[in-house]
N, CA, C and O atoms as CSV, one atom per row, in Angstrom:
chain,resi,resn,atom,element,x,y,z
A,1,UNK,N,N,35.023,2.221,6.873
A,1,UNK,CA,C,35.549,1.194,7.738
A,1,UNK,C,C,34.379,0.350,8.240
A,1,UNK,O,O,33.429,0.889,8.807
A,2,UNK,N,N,34.436,-0.932,8.042
A,2,UNK,CA,C,33.407,-1.851,8.522
A,2,UNK,C,C,33.998,-2.663,9.666
A,2,UNK,O,O,34.958,-3.411,9.479
A,3,UNK,N,N,33.415,-2.507,10.854
A,3,UNK,CA,C,33.897,-3.249,12.016
A,3,UNK,C,C,33.183,-4.586,12.157
A,3,UNK,O,O,33.787,-5.600,12.508
A,4,UNK,N,N,31.894,-4.564,11.879
A,4,UNK,CA,C,31.115,-5.798,11.932
A,4,UNK,C,C,29.853,-5.573,11.120
A,4,UNK,O,O,29.563,-4.450,10.708
A,5,UNK,N,N,29.122,-6.620,10.897
A,5,UNK,CA,C,27.896,-6.497,10.120
A,5,UNK,C,C,26.713,-7.005,10.921
A,5,UNK,O,O,26.835,-7.927,11.728
A,6,UNK,N,N,25.565,-6.386,10.684
A,6,UNK,CA,C,24.339,-6.805,11.357
A,6,UNK,C,C,23.572,-7.811,10.519
A,6,UNK,O,O,22.672,-8.492,11.010
A,7,UNK,N,N,23.945,-7.895,9.228
A,7,UNK,CA,C,23.217,-8.768,8.329
A,7,UNK,C,C,21.960,-8.130,7.778
A,7,UNK,O,O,21.238,-8.763,7.008
A,8,UNK,N,N,21.678,-6.885,8.156
A,8,UNK,CA,C,20.466,-6.211,7.707
A,8,UNK,C,C,20.560,-5.849,6.233
A,8,UNK,O,O,19.596,-6.041,5.491
A,9,UNK,N,N,21.692,-5.335,5.796
A,9,UNK,CA,C,21.868,-4.911,4.405
A,9,UNK,C,C,22.813,-5.870,3.691
A,9,UNK,O,O,24.033,-5.722,3.757
A,10,UNK,N,N,22.240,-6.841,3.017
A,10,UNK,CA,C,23.060,-7.790,2.277
A,10,UNK,C,C,23.770,-7.015,1.163
A,10,UNK,O,O,23.118,-6.324,0.379
A,11,UNK,N,N,25.075,-7.123,1.089
A,11,UNK,CA,C,25.836,-6.389,0.091
A,11,UNK,C,C,26.176,-4.973,0.515
A,11,UNK,O,O,26.764,-4.223,-0.264
A,12,UNK,N,N,25.819,-4.594,1.724
A,12,UNK,CA,C,26.137,-3.261,2.242
A,12,UNK,C,C,24.996,-2.282,2.068
A,12,UNK,O,O,24.075,-2.526,1.289
A,13,UNK,N,N,25.052,-1.179,2.788
A,13,UNK,CA,C,24.072,-0.113,2.666
A,13,UNK,C,C,24.742,1.200,3.060
A,13,UNK,O,O,25.840,1.204,3.615
A,14,UNK,N,N,24.082,2.293,2.772
A,14,UNK,CA,C,24.666,3.607,3.020
A,14,UNK,C,C,24.009,4.268,4.218
A,14,UNK,O,O,22.836,4.042,4.515
A,15,UNK,N,N,24.783,5.078,4.888
A,15,UNK,CA,C,24.274,5.878,5.997
A,15,UNK,C,C,25.065,7.166,6.036
A,15,UNK,O,O,26.192,7.227,5.544
A,16,UNK,N,N,24.478,8.194,6.620
A,16,UNK,CA,C,25.136,9.487,6.739
A,16,UNK,C,C,25.208,9.844,8.216
A,16,UNK,O,O,24.201,9.785,8.922
A,17,UNK,N,N,26.371,10.206,8.674
A,17,UNK,CA,C,26.546,10.640,10.054
A,17,UNK,C,C,27.201,12.010,10.020
A,17,UNK,O,O,28.253,12.193,9.407
A,18,UNK,N,N,26.571,12.970,10.684
A,18,UNK,CA,C,27.129,14.317,10.797
A,18,UNK,C,C,27.628,14.447,12.229
A,18,UNK,O,O,26.826,14.576,13.154
A,19,UNK,N,N,28.922,14.415,12.419
A,19,UNK,CA,C,29.468,14.413,13.779
A,19,UNK,C,C,29.251,15.734,14.500
A,19,UNK,O,O,29.515,15.828,15.699
A,20,UNK,N,N,28.774,16.759,13.792
A,20,UNK,CA,C,28.480,18.047,14.427
A,20,UNK,C,C,27.079,18.111,14.992
A,20,UNK,O,O,26.716,19.092,15.641
A,21,UNK,N,N,26.279,17.070,14.753
A,21,UNK,CA,C,24.911,17.020,15.271
A,21,UNK,C,C,24.661,15.638,15.856
A,21,UNK,O,O,25.544,14.780,15.867
A,22,UNK,N,N,23.467,15.444,16.331
A,22,UNK,CA,C,23.108,14.123,16.851
A,22,UNK,C,C,22.270,13.354,15.838
A,22,UNK,O,O,21.624,12.368,16.193
A,23,UNK,N,N,22.272,13.792,14.581
A,23,UNK,CA,C,21.445,13.157,13.562
A,23,UNK,C,C,22.151,11.968,12.925
A,23,UNK,O,O,23.365,11.979,12.722
A,24,UNK,N,N,21.372,10.956,12.617
A,24,UNK,CA,C,21.866,9.763,11.942
A,24,UNK,C,C,20.801,9.382,10.924
A,24,UNK,O,O,19.627,9.254,11.272
A,25,UNK,N,N,21.200,9.200,9.669
A,25,UNK,CA,C,20.253,8.825,8.627
A,25,UNK,C,C,20.703,7.534,7.981
A,25,UNK,O,O,21.899,7.326,7.774
A,26,UNK,N,N,19.776,6.678,7.666
A,26,UNK,CA,C,20.077,5.411,7.020
A,26,UNK,C,C,18.835,4.551,7.021
A,26,UNK,O,O,17.765,5.017,7.411
A,27,UNK,N,N,18.949,3.306,6.595
A,27,UNK,CA,C,17.798,2.404,6.633
A,27,UNK,C,C,17.262,2.282,8.059
A,27,UNK,O,O,18.029,2.172,9.015
A,28,UNK,N,N,15.955,2.304,8.184
A,28,UNK,CA,C,15.316,2.311,9.505
A,28,UNK,C,C,15.818,1.194,10.411
A,28,UNK,O,O,16.117,1.431,11.582
A,29,UNK,N,N,15.912,-0.006,9.884
A,29,UNK,CA,C,16.350,-1.146,10.710
A,29,UNK,C,C,17.764,-0.936,11.226
A,29,UNK,O,O,18.071,-1.276,12.369
A,30,UNK,N,N,18.626,-0.376,10.383
A,30,UNK,CA,C,20.021,-0.160,10.782
A,30,UNK,C,C,20.109,0.954,11.820
A,30,UNK,O,O,20.800,0.810,12.828
A,31,UNK,N,N,19.410,2.065,11.577
A,31,UNK,CA,C,19.430,3.184,12.526
A,31,UNK,C,C,18.857,2.741,13.871
A,31,UNK,O,O,19.381,3.117,14.920
A,32,UNK,N,N,17.802,1.958,13.848
A,32,UNK,CA,C,17.214,1.445,15.092
A,32,UNK,C,C,18.212,0.578,15.841
A,32,UNK,O,O,18.337,0.681,17.061
A,33,UNK,N,N,18.919,-0.271,15.118
A,33,UNK,CA,C,19.912,-1.139,15.748
A,33,UNK,C,C,21.050,-0.324,16.354
A,33,UNK,O,O,21.509,-0.622,17.456
A,34,UNK,N,N,21.503,0.696,15.640
A,34,UNK,CA,C,22.569,1.564,16.155
A,34,UNK,C,C,22.087,2.301,17.398
A,34,UNK,O,O,22.787,2.342,18.409
A,35,UNK,N,N,20.883,2.888,17.325
A,35,UNK,CA,C,20.328,3.591,18.487
A,35,UNK,C,C,20.247,2.668,19.695
A,35,UNK,O,O,20.596,3.059,20.809
A,36,UNK,N,N,19.790,1.452,19.470
A,36,UNK,CA,C,19.684,0.483,20.566
A,36,UNK,C,C,21.065,0.169,21.146
A,36,UNK,O,O,21.237,0.093,22.363
A,37,UNK,N,N,22.035,-0.010,20.268
A,37,UNK,CA,C,23.383,-0.372,20.708
A,37,UNK,C,C,24.037,0.717,21.550
A,37,UNK,O,O,24.816,0.423,22.457
A,38,UNK,N,N,23.716,1.983,21.246
A,38,UNK,CA,C,24.345,3.088,21.993
A,38,UNK,C,C,23.432,3.669,23.061
A,38,UNK,O,O,23.784,4.643,23.727
A,39,UNK,N,N,22.247,3.065,23.224
A,39,UNK,CA,C,21.328,3.527,24.257
A,39,UNK,C,C,20.598,4.804,23.902
A,39,UNK,O,O,20.146,5.528,24.789
A,40,UNK,N,N,20.476,5.091,22.612
A,40,UNK,CA,C,19.793,6.308,22.167
A,40,UNK,C,C,18.366,5.978,21.750
A,40,UNK,O,O,18.000,4.815,21.584
A,41,UNK,N,N,17.578,7.021,21.585
A,41,UNK,CA,C,16.202,6.862,21.140
A,41,UNK,C,C,15.970,7.866,20.027
A,41,UNK,O,O,16.397,9.016,20.126
A,42,UNK,N,N,15.303,7.443,18.981
A,42,UNK,CA,C,15.030,8.345,17.865
A,42,UNK,C,C,14.201,9.534,18.296
A,42,UNK,O,O,13.354,9.411,19.180
A,43,UNK,N,N,14.432,10.684,17.683
A,43,UNK,CA,C,13.714,11.913,18.024
A,43,UNK,C,C,12.226,11.741,17.787
A,43,UNK,O,O,11.423,12.091,18.652
A,44,UNK,N,N,11.844,11.213,16.643
A,44,UNK,CA,C,10.433,11.037,16.335
A,44,UNK,C,C,9.793,10.097,17.346
A,44,UNK,O,O,8.684,10.351,17.815
A,45,UNK,N,N,10.475,9.027,17.679
A,45,UNK,CA,C,9.954,8.077,18.656
A,45,UNK,C,C,9.744,8.752,20.006
A,45,UNK,O,O,8.707,8.564,20.643
A,46,UNK,N,N,10.725,9.536,20.439
A,46,UNK,CA,C,10.629,10.221,21.728
A,46,UNK,C,C,9.499,11.239,21.716
A,46,UNK,O,O,8.752,11.347,22.689
A,47,UNK,N,N,9.366,11.994,20.614
A,47,UNK,CA,C,8.303,12.986,20.519
A,47,UNK,C,C,6.936,12.321,20.504
A,47,UNK,O,O,6.000,12.801,21.144
A,48,UNK,N,N,6.822,11.227,19.782
A,48,UNK,CA,C,5.557,10.499,19.721
A,48,UNK,C,C,5.173,9.980,21.099
A,48,UNK,O,O,4.018,10.101,21.507
A,49,UNK,N,N,6.119,9.409,21.813
A,49,UNK,CA,C,5.841,8.908,23.162
A,49,UNK,C,C,5.403,10.035,24.088
A,49,UNK,O,O,4.539,9.837,24.942
A,50,UNK,N,N,5.997,11.222,23.923
A,50,UNK,CA,C,5.629,12.370,24.752
A,50,UNK,C,C,4.192,12.802,24.471
A,50,UNK,O,O,3.432,13.071,25.402
A,51,UNK,N,N,3.815,12.869,23.194
A,51,UNK,CA,C,2.452,13.246,22.819
A,51,UNK,C,C,1.461,12.222,23.369
A,51,UNK,O,O,0.425,12.593,23.922
A,52,UNK,N,N,1.771,10.948,23.221
A,52,UNK,CA,C,0.874,9.903,23.712
A,52,UNK,C,C,0.753,9.962,25.229
A,52,UNK,O,O,-0.336,9.782,25.773
A,53,UNK,N,N,1.875,10.216,25.922
A,53,UNK,CA,C,1.802,10.269,27.381
A,53,UNK,C,C,0.976,11.466,27.856
A,53,UNK,O,O,0.299,11.380,28.881
A,54,UNK,N,N,1.026,12.574,27.126
A,54,UNK,CA,C,0.276,13.767,27.532
A,54,UNK,C,C,-1.177,13.735,27.069
A,54,UNK,O,O,-2.071,14.149,27.808
A,55,UNK,N,N,-1.422,13.246,25.845
A,55,UNK,CA,C,-2.748,13.374,25.247
A,55,UNK,C,C,-3.382,12.049,24.846
A,55,UNK,O,O,-4.413,12.038,24.174
A,56,UNK,N,N,-2.787,10.945,25.245
A,56,UNK,CA,C,-3.282,9.634,24.834
A,56,UNK,C,C,-4.743,9.393,25.140
A,56,UNK,O,O,-5.487,8.917,24.282
A,57,UNK,N,N,-5.170,9.719,26.363
A,57,UNK,CA,C,-6.572,9.500,26.735
A,57,UNK,C,C,-7.510,10.353,25.889
A,57,UNK,O,O,-8.549,9.871,25.438
A,58,UNK,N,N,-7.152,11.613,25.673
A,58,UNK,CA,C,-7.979,12.498,24.853
A,58,UNK,C,C,-8.039,12.007,23.410
A,58,UNK,O,O,-9.110,11.977,22.803
A,59,UNK,N,N,-6.899,11.626,22.871
A,59,UNK,CA,C,-6.864,11.113,21.497
A,59,UNK,C,C,-7.764,9.888,21.378
A,59,UNK,O,O,-8.543,9.773,20.432
A,60,UNK,N,N,-7.657,8.991,22.324
A,60,UNK,CA,C,-8.482,7.775,22.294
A,60,UNK,C,C,-9.970,8.119,22.374
A,60,UNK,O,O,-10.773,7.569,21.621
A,61,UNK,N,N,-10.337,9.014,23.272
A,61,UNK,CA,C,-11.746,9.408,23.414
A,61,UNK,C,C,-12.281,10.009,22.123
A,61,UNK,O,O,-13.404,9.710,21.718
A,62,UNK,N,N,-11.483,10.856,21.472
A,62,UNK,CA,C,-11.915,11.459,20.221
A,62,UNK,C,C,-12.032,10.418,19.113
A,62,UNK,O,O,-12.961,10.474,18.306
A,63,UNK,N,N,-11.107,9.479,19.069
A,63,UNK,CA,C,-11.161,8.436,18.044
A,63,UNK,C,C,-12.397,7.556,18.195
A,63,UNK,O,O,-13.082,7.282,17.209
A,64,UNK,N,N,-12.690,7.115,19.406
A,64,UNK,CA,C,-13.833,6.221,19.601
A,64,UNK,C,C,-15.160,6.953,19.500
A,64,UNK,O,O,-16.187,6.329,19.232
A,65,UNK,N,N,-15.158,8.259,19.707
A,65,UNK,CA,C,-16.403,9.017,19.581
A,65,UNK,C,C,-16.680,9.401,18.135
A,65,UNK,O,O,-17.773,9.872,17.819
A,66,UNK,N,N,-15.703,9.206,17.256
A,66,UNK,CA,C,-15.892,9.516,15.849
A,66,UNK,C,C,-15.671,10.972,15.506
A,66,UNK,O,O,-15.987,11.399,14.396
A,67,UNK,N,N,-15.136,11.738,16.432
A,67,UNK,CA,C,-14.869,13.149,16.185
A,67,UNK,C,C,-13.625,13.273,15.320
A,67,UNK,O,O,-12.592,12.675,15.619
A,68,UNK,N,N,-13.724,14.039,14.261
A,68,UNK,CA,C,-12.582,14.281,13.404
A,68,UNK,C,C,-11.909,15.597,13.790
A,68,UNK,O,O,-12.594,16.563,14.124
A,69,UNK,N,N,-10.619,15.644,13.750
A,69,UNK,CA,C,-9.898,16.873,14.044
A,69,UNK,C,C,-9.347,17.444,12.744
A,69,UNK,O,O,-8.674,16.745,11.986
A,70,UNK,N,N,-9.632,18.697,12.495
A,70,UNK,CA,C,-9.137,19.346,11.291
A,70,UNK,C,C,-8.429,20.628,11.697
A,70,UNK,O,O,-8.980,21.435,12.446
A,71,UNK,N,N,-7.236,20.814,11.214
A,71,UNK,CA,C,-6.470,22.004,11.514
A,71,UNK,C,C,-6.288,22.789,10.218
A,71,UNK,O,O,-5.859,22.237,9.205
A,72,UNK,N,N,-6.610,24.051,10.258
A,72,UNK,CA,C,-6.462,24.910,9.070
A,72,UNK,C,C,-5.450,25.989,9.346
A,72,UNK,O,O,-5.178,26.816,8.477
């Protein structure tokens, strides 16, 4: 069922919605538009913002000092 179009996918595009979860998969631009329309935020975006808010200063200091981080 198509209620309206955003114009993002000329000729249509596919998306998957699992109503048993909060996951939505599809073209990034379309998923972003849907999230914005319903007031949601992507999980990766939220997690990234959390990491930056907690460790942003440390990350920046390490980047400008030239220190490389390696995890084994």
